[in-house]
N, C-alpha and C positions, 0 to 999 in steps of 0.2 A: 836244561836238561829235560828231555821229553819223556812221556809214560814209557815205563818197562813192563813186561808181563811175564809171569812165568807161574809155576805151580807154587801154590801157598805153602809157606815154611810150615812144619810142624811145631816149631817153637821160634817165634817172632824174635825175641831177645837173642836166641843163639844166633839167628841168620843176621841181626845187625851186628853182632860181634864180627861176623864174617865181612860183612861189606865195610865196616869201618876198620879194617886192619890192613896192615902193610904201611909202606913208605912211599911218599910223594915229592920230588925235588928235595930229597934230603929232610922231609918233614914225616916223622912218624904219627899215625893216629890211632886212636881207638875209642869206642863207644864207652863212655863212662858210666851214663845213665840213660834211660829213654821213657817215655811215658806216652801211652795211646790214648786218645781222646775222641769221644763218640764213635769209635770204629772207623774213622775217617782220615785222622791226623795223627803222626808220631813226631813227638817233640826229643830231640837227640842232644845230650851234652857231648861234644866231641873234644876229647883231650888230644891236643896236638904237641908234639915235643920236637923241638929243632936239633940241628947238629952240635949247639951249645948244650943242650939239655934243657934248655928253658922251656916250661909247661904253660900253655895256654888253654882254656877251655871257651869254645864257642858253641852256638846253636846250629843245628840244622831241623828245617822242618821238612817233613815227608808227608805227602798227601796219598792216600792209599784207597784202593777199591778192591772189592772182592767178586768174584764170579765163578760160575760153574761152567765147566767145558764138558759136553756129554759125547760120549763115545762107546759104541756098542752096549748102550742102555746103562753105562757106568759114569757117573759123576766125576770129575776130576777138579777139586777145588783150586781155584787161580787168584792170583794177587796182582795187581798193578801197583806202580809207585812212581812217584814224582818227587824228587828231593830238591830243597834249595837252601843256600847258606842264609843267616838272618841279615847278612849285608846286603841281598838282593831285594830288599824292600816287600817283602812278601806280606800278604793280608791276613794270615791266619794268626791269631794273638790269644789262642787258649792253652798257651803255655803254662804248665804248673809251676808252683812255688818253686818246689824241689829241684826242679831243672834250673830254674833262673837263679837260684843260690848258688848252683856250682859254676857260672859263667864267671869269667875273670875280666877285669875292667878292659875297654876298649876304646880308641879314638875314633872309630868309624861311627860317623854320624847317622847313618841310616840304621846300624845295629843298635845304637842307642835310642834312637826313636822307637824302632821295635820293641825294645824292652822295656821302655817306658809305656807303652801302649799295653803290653801285658801285664804290667804292674798295675795299672789303672783300672783294667778289668777285675783283677783280683780284689782290688779294694772296692770296686762297685758290687761286685759279687757277695763280697763279706757284709757290705750295708743291706743286701736284699735279705741275706739271711738273718739279719737282726728284726726285720719287720714282723709286727705281729698282727694278729687279728683285731680289727677295728682302726688300724693306721690307713691314713690317706697318702695317696701318692699322685704327682704331677708329672706328666710327661714334658719334655721340652717342645714336642711337636705334637699337635692333635692326631688321634689315630682313626683313621677313616675304616669304616664298617661296610660291609656289602649292601646294608641299607642306603648307604650314602651319608648316613649320621657320622659325625666328628665329636669326639671326646677326649680331653686330655687328664681328666681327673678320676681317680678309681680309690675304692676302698677294698682292703685287704680283708678276705675271710679265709678261714682254713676247714677244709674239709676232707678228712681221712689223713691228716697231718701234711697235705699239701695246699699251698698258697694259691689262691684263686683272686681274679679281680672282678669286682663290680662297679659298672659304670655309675658316675654319680652327676647329678646337675650342678653346674656351677653356679645357678640363680638360687636353688633352694637347699640342697645338699641331700635331696631325695635320692635312694637308690634307684636306678633304672633297669639293668640289665646285667647278667652274666657276660663277662667279655672273655673271648676266646684269642689270646695273644701270644703266640707260640713262643716267641723269644724275647719277651718283655724283660727278663731279668738281665738281659744284656744292652737294653735300651736305655737312653739317658733320661734320667728322672730325679726329682727330689721328694724326700719326706715332707709333708705339710704338718706343721706344727699348728696349734690351736688357733694362734693369732693370723695365720696364715690362709685358713680356709676361705675360698673365694666368696661364699654365701653369708659369711659373717659381715660383710659390708651391706648386705640387704636386711640383715637383722634376723636371718632364719637359724633355726636350730633343727636339724633333721630328727 
């Protein structure tokens, strides 16, 4: 399905109810629940009822964009959308838990792989929320900064209730610089326990 554009709905949930209403090849469908993420993705639990009354719930992923169309000095809000079924192998895996919990079991391998990745992301995010000031984390791959320097080990600090990263020397454990890594919460890393700290092998204590 390609991108479709039109006037921005005044109520997106009501608009989804209309989009996912009706019957196709004897199967009725409706929007059971939906969640918008980052103002760019909508995850939809679609209830499908076949001619025998058997209900299944699958996921659709809808990418959305917003724009303004100006005419005679007046702005007309526009919205574009592009929807895929979970069985299409989509890359968006920010589906909230409440939508995943509504989905019924399926034998489709691609759908199950997508669901697995979504749950893994949620588990990873949960581990991020448990990090506290003073904890150390190490990414699977070093992060390259504009200076050309690469670092994989960072210390958690908290400023204004927000977690920030400080790069740490693997040789000495000293803090080096505040690191701006926009998507670090979704990247693969592990929390380092005391015995795992790389500079311990050199006898250093920062």
